[in-house]
C-alpha positions as a LaTeX table, in Angstrom:
\begin{tabular}{lrrr}
\hline
Residue & $x$ (\AA) & $y$ (\AA) & $z$ (\AA) \\
\hline
Unk1 & $-20.41$ & 30.49 & 13.65 \\
Unk2 & $-18.93$ & 27.23 & 13.79 \\
Unk3 & $-15.01$ & 26.97 & 15.06 \\
Unk4 & $-13.92$ & 25.90 & 11.71 \\
Unk5 & $-15.60$ & 29.28 & 10.33 \\
Unk6 & $-13.75$ & 31.23 & 13.08 \\
Unk7 & $-10.22$ & 29.54 & 12.32 \\
Unk8 & $-11.15$ & 30.29 & 8.37 \\
Unk9 & $-11.66$ & 33.86 & 9.30 \\
Unk10 & $-8.82$ & 34.04 & 11.55 \\
Unk11 & $-6.41$ & 32.62 & 9.01 \\
Unk12 & $-7.57$ & 35.03 & 6.08 \\
Unk13 & $-7.47$ & 37.95 & 8.49 \\
Unk14 & $-3.60$ & 37.28 & 9.15 \\
Unk15 & $-2.98$ & 36.54 & 5.53 \\
Unk16 & $-4.51$ & 40.00 & 4.69 \\
Unk17 & $-2.69$ & 41.94 & 7.61 \\
Unk18 & 0.78 & 40.09 & 6.52 \\
Unk19 & 0.13 & 41.11 & 2.78 \\
Unk20 & $-0.84$ & 44.92 & 3.46 \\
Unk21 & 2.25 & 44.95 & 6.17 \\
Unk22 & 4.64 & 44.04 & 3.60 \\
Unk23 & 3.12 & 46.35 & 0.97 \\
Unk24 & 3.01 & 49.41 & 2.80 \\
Unk25 & 5.96 & 48.85 & 4.95 \\
Unk26 & 4.17 & 49.15 & 8.13 \\
Unk27 & 4.94 & 46.90 & 11.20 \\
Unk28 & 1.58 & 45.32 & 12.22 \\
Unk29 & 3.62 & 42.58 & 14.24 \\
Unk30 & 1.86 & 43.15 & 17.64 \\
Unk31 & $-1.59$ & 42.81 & 15.71 \\
Unk32 & $-0.51$ & 39.52 & 13.76 \\
Unk33 & 0.88 & 38.19 & 17.21 \\
Unk34 & $-2.18$ & 38.67 & 18.73 \\
Unk35 & $-4.38$ & 37.12 & 15.78 \\
Unk36 & $-2.22$ & 33.95 & 15.87 \\
Unk37 & $-2.60$ & 33.56 & 19.34 \\
Unk38 & $-6.34$ & 33.48 & 18.72 \\
Unk39 & $-5.80$ & 31.20 & 16.02 \\
Unk40 & $-3.85$ & 28.94 & 18.25 \\
Unk41 & $-6.36$ & 28.78 & 20.83 \\
Unk42 & $-9.19$ & 28.20 & 18.17 \\
Unk43 & $-7.36$ & 25.26 & 16.99 \\
Unk44 & $-6.92$ & 23.70 & 20.30 \\
Unk45 & $-10.73$ & 24.23 & 20.95 \\
Unk46 & $-11.64$ & 22.60 & 17.38 \\
Unk47 & $-9.20$ & 19.54 & 18.26 \\
Unk48 & $-10.92$ & 19.08 & 21.41 \\
Unk49 & $-14.60$ & 19.53 & 20.79 \\
Unk50 & $-15.34$ & 19.05 & 16.80 \\
Unk51 & $-12.33$ & 16.92 & 15.54 \\
Unk52 & $-13.64$ & 13.46 & 14.07 \\
Unk53 & $-12.88$ & 10.83 & 11.22 \\
Unk54 & $-14.57$ & 13.27 & 8.63 \\
Unk55 & $-12.68$ & 16.33 & 9.76 \\
Unk56 & $-9.29$ & 14.57 & 9.93 \\
Unk57 & $-10.03$ & 13.51 & 6.12 \\
Unk58 & $-10.36$ & 17.09 & 5.40 \\
Unk59 & $-7.00$ & 18.00 & 6.75 \\
Unk60 & $-5.39$ & 14.83 & 4.90 \\
Unk61 & $-6.58$ & 16.56 & 1.79 \\
Unk62 & $-5.37$ & 19.90 & 2.31 \\
Unk63 & $-3.67$ & 21.18 & $-0.82$ \\
Unk64 & $-1.18$ & 22.80 & 1.36 \\
Unk65 & $-0.32$ & 19.76 & 3.27 \\
Unk66 & 3.41 & 18.48 & 2.98 \\
Unk67 & 3.98 & 15.82 & 0.08 \\
Unk68 & 6.66 & 13.23 & $-0.03$ \\
Unk69 & 9.38 & 15.74 & $-1.91$ \\
Unk70 & 8.58 & 18.40 & 0.83 \\
Unk71 & 10.14 & 15.72 & 3.47 \\
Unk72 & 12.65 & 14.47 & 1.26 \\
Unk73 & 13.96 & 17.85 & 0.89 \\
Unk74 & 13.39 & 18.60 & 4.40 \\
Unk75 & 15.06 & 15.62 & 5.95 \\
Unk76 & 17.93 & 14.65 & 3.47 \\
Unk77 & 20.78 & 16.48 & 1.78 \\
Unk78 & 21.96 & 13.64 & $-0.61$ \\
Unk79 & 18.62 & 12.50 & $-2.62$ \\
Unk80 & 19.21 & 11.04 & $-5.80$ \\
Unk81 & 15.90 & 10.41 & $-7.98$ \\
Unk82 & 15.86 & 7.41 & $-9.86$ \\
Unk83 & 13.51 & 7.05 & $-12.82$ \\
Unk84 & 11.74 & 4.56 & $-14.96$ \\
Unk85 & 10.59 & 0.96 & $-14.73$ \\
Unk86 & 12.90 & $-0.29$ & $-17.81$ \\
Unk87 & 9.81 & $-1.69$ & $-19.42$ \\
Unk88 & 7.66 & 1.52 & $-20.55$ \\
Unk89 & 8.29 & 4.72 & $-19.03$ \\
Unk90 & 8.78 & 6.85 & $-15.84$ \\
Unk91 & 5.65 & 7.35 & $-13.71$ \\
Unk92 & 5.79 & 10.90 & $-11.96$ \\
Unk93 & 3.21 & 10.17 & $-9.53$ \\
Unk94 & 5.55 & 7.50 & $-8.03$ \\
Unk95 & 9.28 & 8.86 & $-6.68$ \\
Unk96 & 11.92 & 6.89 & $-5.35$ \\
Unk97 & 15.84 & 7.02 & $-5.06$ \\
Unk98 & 18.70 & 6.89 & $-2.78$ \\
Unk99 & 19.00 & 8.93 & 0.60 \\
Unk100 & 20.30 & 9.11 & 3.95 \\
Unk101 & 18.29 & 9.95 & 7.07 \\
Unk102 & 20.25 & 10.42 & 10.29 \\
Unk103 & 22.98 & 8.56 & 9.45 \\
Unk104 & 20.65 & 5.86 & 7.68 \\
Unk105 & 21.13 & 5.07 & 3.95 \\
Unk106 & 18.09 & 4.14 & 2.32 \\
Unk107 & 15.79 & 3.90 & $-0.55$ \\
Unk108 & 12.80 & 6.04 & $-0.29$ \\
Unk109 & 9.79 & 5.92 & $-2.31$ \\
Unk110 & 6.49 & 7.82 & $-2.02$ \\
Unk111 & 3.43 & 9.03 & $-4.06$ \\
Unk112 & 3.55 & 12.47 & $-5.33$ \\
Unk113 & 0.89 & 15.00 & $-5.81$ \\
Unk114 & 0.85 & 18.39 & $-7.63$ \\
Unk115 & $-0.31$ & 21.83 & $-5.67$ \\
Unk116 & $-1.87$ & 23.25 & $-9.08$ \\
Unk117 & $-3.28$ & 22.21 & $-12.55$ \\
Unk118 & 0.02 & 21.96 & $-14.26$ \\
Unk119 & 1.71 & 19.98 & $-11.71$ \\
Unk120 & $-1.20$ & 17.65 & $-10.53$ \\
Unk121 & $-1.31$ & 16.72 & $-14.38$ \\
Unk122 & 2.17 & 16.13 & $-14.40$ \\
Unk123 & 1.86 & 14.16 & $-11.11$ \\
Unk124 & $-1.60$ & 12.68 & $-12.29$ \\
Unk125 & $-2.80$ & 13.84 & $-8.84$ \\
Unk126 & $-0.66$ & 11.50 & $-7.23$ \\
Unk127 & $-2.49$ & 8.33 & $-8.73$ \\
Unk128 & $-0.11$ & 5.67 & $-10.12$ \\
Unk129 & $-0.32$ & 3.76 & $-13.28$ \\
Unk130 & 1.15 & 0.27 & $-13.67$ \\
Unk131 & 4.60 & 1.76 & $-14.49$ \\
Unk132 & 4.72 & 3.67 & $-10.90$ \\
Unk133 & 4.14 & 0.45 & $-9.44$ \\
Unk134 & 6.95 & $-1.26$ & $-11.35$ \\
Unk135 & 9.43 & 1.71 & $-10.98$ \\
Unk136 & 9.17 & 1.12 & $-6.84$ \\
Unk137 & 9.48 & $-2.62$ & $-7.31$ \\
Unk138 & 12.39 & $-2.03$ & $-9.47$ \\
Unk139 & 13.75 & 0.24 & $-6.58$ \\
Unk140 & 12.82 & $-2.24$ & $-3.71$ \\
Unk141 & 14.74 & $-4.77$ & $-5.54$ \\
Unk142 & 17.76 & $-2.83$ & $-5.95$ \\
Unk143 & 17.49 & $-1.69$ & $-2.14$ \\
Unk144 & 17.47 & $-5.73$ & $-1.47$ \\
Unk145 & 20.25 & $-6.41$ & $-3.53$ \\
Unk146 & 22.56 & $-3.33$ & $-1.73$ \\
Unk147 & 20.97 & $-4.20$ & 1.65 \\
Unk148 & 19.50 & $-1.12$ & 2.17 \\
Unk149 & 16.32 & $-0.40$ & 4.29 \\
Unk150 & 13.22 & 0.89 & 2.51 \\
Unk151 & 10.83 & 4.00 & 3.58 \\
Unk152 & 7.98 & 4.16 & 1.65 \\
Unk153 & 5.59 & 7.47 & 2.10 \\
Unk154 & 1.78 & 6.76 & 1.50 \\
Unk155 & $-0.32$ & 9.69 & $-0.07$ \\
Unk156 & $-2.77$ & 8.59 & $-2.75$ \\
Unk157 & $-6.55$ & 8.76 & $-3.17$ \\
Unk158 & $-5.82$ & 5.50 & $-5.03$ \\
Unk159 & $-4.20$ & 3.70 & $-8.10$ \\
Unk160 & $-4.99$ & 5.26 & $-11.73$ \\
Unk161 & $-8.43$ & 4.01 & $-12.80$ \\
Unk162 & $-8.10$ & 4.84 & $-16.36$ \\
Unk163 & $-8.43$ & 2.19 & $-19.02$ \\
Unk164 & $-5.12$ & 2.74 & $-20.17$ \\
Unk165 & $-3.77$ & 1.79 & $-16.79$ \\
Unk166 & $-6.12$ & $-1.35$ & $-17.04$ \\
Unk167 & $-4.87$ & $-2.43$ & $-20.11$ \\
Unk168 & $-1.20$ & $-2.19$ & $-18.98$ \\
Unk169 & $-1.98$ & $-4.26$ & $-16.14$ \\
Unk170 & $-2.88$ & $-2.26$ & $-13.13$ \\
Unk171 & $-4.01$ & $-5.13$ & $-10.96$ \\
Unk172 & $-1.19$ & $-7.36$ & $-11.67$ \\
Unk173 & 1.33 & $-4.69$ & $-11.13$ \\
Unk174 & 0.02 & $-4.03$ & $-7.57$ \\
Unk175 & $-0.48$ & $-7.61$ & $-6.69$ \\
Unk176 & 3.15 & $-8.52$ & $-7.91$ \\
Unk177 & 4.13 & $-5.50$ & $-5.62$ \\
Unk178 & 2.28 & $-7.09$ & $-2.57$ \\
Unk179 & 3.70 & $-10.36$ & $-3.15$ \\
Unk180 & 7.10 & $-9.36$ & $-3.48$ \\
Unk181 & 7.53 & $-6.95$ & $-0.43$ \\
Unk182 & 6.36 & $-9.99$ & 1.76 \\
Unk183 & 9.68 & $-11.82$ & 1.02 \\
Unk184 & 12.13 & $-8.46$ & 0.32 \\
Unk185 & 15.29 & $-9.32$ & 2.69 \\
Unk186 & 15.50 & $-5.72$ & 4.05 \\
Unk187 & 13.75 & $-3.66$ & 6.65 \\
Unk188 & 10.33 & $-1.85$ & 5.56 \\
Unk189 & 8.93 & 1.41 & 7.30 \\
Unk190 & 5.99 & 2.70 & 5.43 \\
Unk191 & 4.27 & 6.00 & 6.56 \\
Unk192 & 0.82 & 7.35 & 5.56 \\
Unk193 & 1.28 & 10.98 & 5.47 \\
Unk194 & $-1.97$ & 12.13 & 3.56 \\
Unk195 & $-4.28$ & 9.82 & 2.11 \\
Unk196 & $-4.10$ & 6.11 & 1.92 \\
Unk197 & $-6.35$ & 5.01 & $-0.52$ \\
Unk198 & $-7.24$ & 1.24 & $-1.75$ \\
Unk199 & $-4.63$ & $-0.86$ & $-3.45$ \\
Unk200 & $-3.01$ & 2.47 & $-4.81$ \\
Unk201 & $-1.64$ & 2.76 & $-1.00$ \\
Unk202 & $-1.06$ & $-1.00$ & $-0.81$ \\
Unk203 & 1.14 & $-1.04$ & $-3.94$ \\
Unk204 & 3.86 & 0.44 & $-1.82$ \\
Unk205 & 2.43 & $-0.42$ & 1.72 \\
Unk206 & 3.33 & $-3.90$ & 3.08 \\
Unk207 & 5.87 & $-3.09$ & 5.65 \\
Unk208 & 7.39 & $-4.48$ & 8.87 \\
Unk209 & 6.14 & $-1.14$ & 10.32 \\
Unk210 & 2.93 & 0.91 & 9.54 \\
Unk211 & 3.19 & 4.39 & 10.77 \\
Unk212 & 0.29 & 7.43 & 10.28 \\
Unk213 & 0.49 & 10.98 & 10.58 \\
Unk214 & $-2.15$ & 12.05 & 13.05 \\
Unk215 & $-4.58$ & 13.48 & 10.85 \\
Unk216 & $-3.74$ & 10.95 & 7.73 \\
Unk217 & $-6.44$ & 8.56 & 6.65 \\
Unk218 & $-5.87$ & 5.00 & 5.28 \\
Unk219 & $-9.01$ & 2.79 & 3.95 \\
Unk220 & $-9.86$ & 0.35 & 0.96 \\
Unk221 & $-12.48$ & 3.01 & $-0.25$ \\
Unk222 & $-13.07$ & 6.56 & $-0.20$ \\
Unk223 & $-15.98$ & 7.72 & 2.00 \\
Unk224 & $-17.51$ & 9.10 & $-0.74$ \\
Unk225 & $-17.24$ & 5.71 & $-3.13$ \\
Unk226 & $-18.36$ & 4.08 & $-0.11$ \\
Unk227 & $-21.30$ & 6.23 & 0.78 \\
Unk228 & $-22.24$ & 6.12 & $-3.08$ \\
Unk229 & $-22.51$ & 2.19 & $-3.00$ \\
Unk230 & $-23.82$ & 1.40 & 0.83 \\
Unk231 & $-26.41$ & 4.48 & 0.75 \\
Unk232 & $-26.60$ & 5.54 & $-3.01$ \\
Unk233 & $-25.93$ & 9.21 & $-2.02$ \\
Unk234 & $-22.18$ & 10.55 & $-1.88$ \\
Unk235 & $-23.42$ & 13.40 & 0.47 \\
Unk236 & $-23.57$ & 10.68 & 3.22 \\
Unk237 & $-19.71$ & 10.51 & 3.13 \\
Unk238 & $-19.37$ & 11.87 & 6.89 \\
Unk239 & $-21.18$ & 8.84 & 8.08 \\
Unk240 & $-19.47$ & 6.46 & 6.07 \\
Unk241 & $-15.90$ & 8.04 & 7.41 \\
Unk242 & $-17.07$ & 7.32 & 10.92 \\
Unk243 & $-18.27$ & 3.70 & 9.91 \\
Unk244 & $-14.87$ & 3.12 & 7.82 \\
Unk245 & $-12.59$ & 3.27 & 10.69 \\
Unk246 & $-10.01$ & 5.03 & 8.51 \\
Unk247 & $-8.41$ & 7.60 & 10.93 \\
Unk248 & $-5.04$ & 6.69 & 12.74 \\
Unk249 & $-6.69$ & 6.35 & 16.34 \\
Unk250 & $-8.96$ & 3.88 & 14.91 \\
Unk251 & $-6.84$ & 2.25 & 12.94 \\
Unk252 & $-4.34$ & 1.82 & 15.78 \\
Unk253 & $-6.71$ & 0.50 & 18.15 \\
Unk254 & $-7.46$ & $-2.24$ & 15.41 \\
Unk255 & $-3.91$ & $-3.13$ & 14.97 \\
Unk256 & $-3.57$ & $-2.17$ & 11.59 \\
Unk257 & $-0.78$ & 0.41 & 11.98 \\
Unk258 & 1.74 & 0.55 & 14.64 \\
Unk259 & 2.48 & 3.89 & 15.73 \\
Unk260 & 0.83 & 7.36 & 15.11 \\
Unk261 & 3.00 & 10.43 & 14.32 \\
Unk262 & 1.73 & 13.73 & 16.25 \\
Unk263 & 1.12 & 16.67 & 14.05 \\
Unk264 & 1.68 & 20.30 & 14.63 \\
Unk265 & $-1.46$ & 21.93 & 16.19 \\
Unk266 & $-3.78$ & 22.38 & 13.41 \\
Unk267 & $-2.08$ & 19.75 & 10.74 \\
Unk268 & 0.95 & 19.10 & 9.15 \\
Unk269 & 0.99 & 21.92 & 6.66 \\
Unk270 & 1.02 & 24.65 & 9.35 \\
Unk271 & 4.62 & 23.84 & 10.35 \\
Unk272 & 6.46 & 21.54 & 7.92 \\
Unk273 & 9.94 & 21.71 & 9.83 \\
Unk274 & 8.37 & 20.48 & 13.23 \\
Unk275 & 6.35 & 17.87 & 11.28 \\
Unk276 & 9.59 & 16.87 & 9.39 \\
Unk277 & 11.45 & 16.15 & 12.58 \\
Unk278 & 8.83 & 14.44 & 13.96 \\
Unk279 & 8.55 & 12.14 & 11.18 \\
Unk280 & 12.41 & 11.43 & 11.16 \\
Unk281 & 12.39 & 10.94 & 15.01 \\
Unk282 & 9.62 & 8.28 & 14.32 \\
Unk283 & 11.15 & 6.62 & 11.35 \\
Unk284 & 14.78 & 6.34 & 12.76 \\
Unk285 & 13.32 & 4.38 & 15.87 \\
Unk286 & 11.47 & 2.24 & 13.95 \\
Unk287 & 14.45 & 1.06 & 11.83 \\
Unk288 & 16.72 & 0.70 & 14.93 \\
Unk289 & 14.05 & $-1.47$ & 16.54 \\
Unk290 & 13.79 & $-3.51$ & 13.22 \\
Unk291 & 17.61 & $-3.58$ & 13.01 \\
Unk292 & 17.81 & $-5.61$ & 15.92 \\
Unk293 & 16.08 & $-8.91$ & 14.42 \\
Unk294 & 18.10 & $-11.22$ & 12.13 \\
Unk295 & 16.59 & $-11.92$ & 8.65 \\
Unk296 & 15.01 & $-15.29$ & 9.63 \\
Unk297 & 12.91 & $-13.17$ & 12.42 \\
Unk298 & 12.37 & $-10.11$ & 10.35 \\
Unk299 & 10.41 & $-12.18$ & 7.52 \\
Unk300 & 8.56 & $-14.22$ & 10.24 \\
Unk301 & 7.56 & $-10.83$ & 12.18 \\
Unk302 & 6.14 & $-9.32$ & 8.92 \\
Unk303 & 4.25 & $-12.67$ & 8.02 \\
Unk304 & 2.79 & $-12.95$ & 11.40 \\
Unk305 & 1.79 & $-9.03$ & 11.50 \\
Unk306 & $-0.09$ & $-9.57$ & 8.46 \\
Unk307 & $-1.72$ & $-12.84$ & 9.70 \\
Unk308 & $-2.92$ & $-11.49$ & 12.58 \\
Unk309 & $-4.92$ & $-8.45$ & 11.04 \\
Unk310 & $-8.52$ & $-9.12$ & 10.83 \\
Unk311 & $-8.57$ & $-11.15$ & 13.78 \\
Unk312 & $-10.70$ & $-10.06$ & 16.16 \\
Unk313 & $-13.18$ & $-11.26$ & 19.72 \\
Unk314 & $-16.45$ & $-9.92$ & 20.84 \\
Unk315 & $-17.75$ & $-10.23$ & 24.09 \\
\hline
\end{tabular}
């Protein structure tokens, strides 16, 4: 039995024991604590011996992983959601609004997925349409007008690829966001909290500082899509994942991202409170660092940051 199978077996045993304990009103706290200790040891063993890019992708897609609204609700008490792109409609796959984090008044924008069929249909599985990117740009312009820093939380498999989205200018909407974000006259911090897929992620991802959660991924294409194109075989996705260098460690070594945010053992979904505090500390630290720059320095450093991406030397 693999370590992953042992972890799954222990998690199921703990869940069943907790349910039985509550139902029968019997105290099994000692047994539950013992099983949880074994589970922690198995997670440590897994991270040391079996963790690779493909396994991180599976964690990034975990349906219990915290989403944008989870972090907003955990970190702010004054979030005011703003709706609509003022052209067509409100896209529920992108949410945004005004909030305060540790004294910083900010504009926060992010992808939002659902946890069941109904909420995923409502959120379109976190895949934004042109209306979503236009809403995001409207909020970014508002933030610039009121001199508010911008925080974007990236978590999408990609932009919505439907015919209707293409007819309404999906490519143009994303391209316009990319162009305008380069010139926004306020600090921008982006955090990849789950999947960062293709142009759907980049549409809100041009920033002065790009952070990634430890088990998040960021890539131009999904490993399944890459395997289908290169190998004509989507089952070779694990091999494609290793080649794509889409995990946080690889991307930091390549200079694509700036920092990696530590996750609780086993993934962000195992301890939302701890993960939210780690996220807040990293984001506030980046805002404090960026605040030291004049507007001219800010725009110059943003330009230089992206000009350097793709430059490398081989010995």
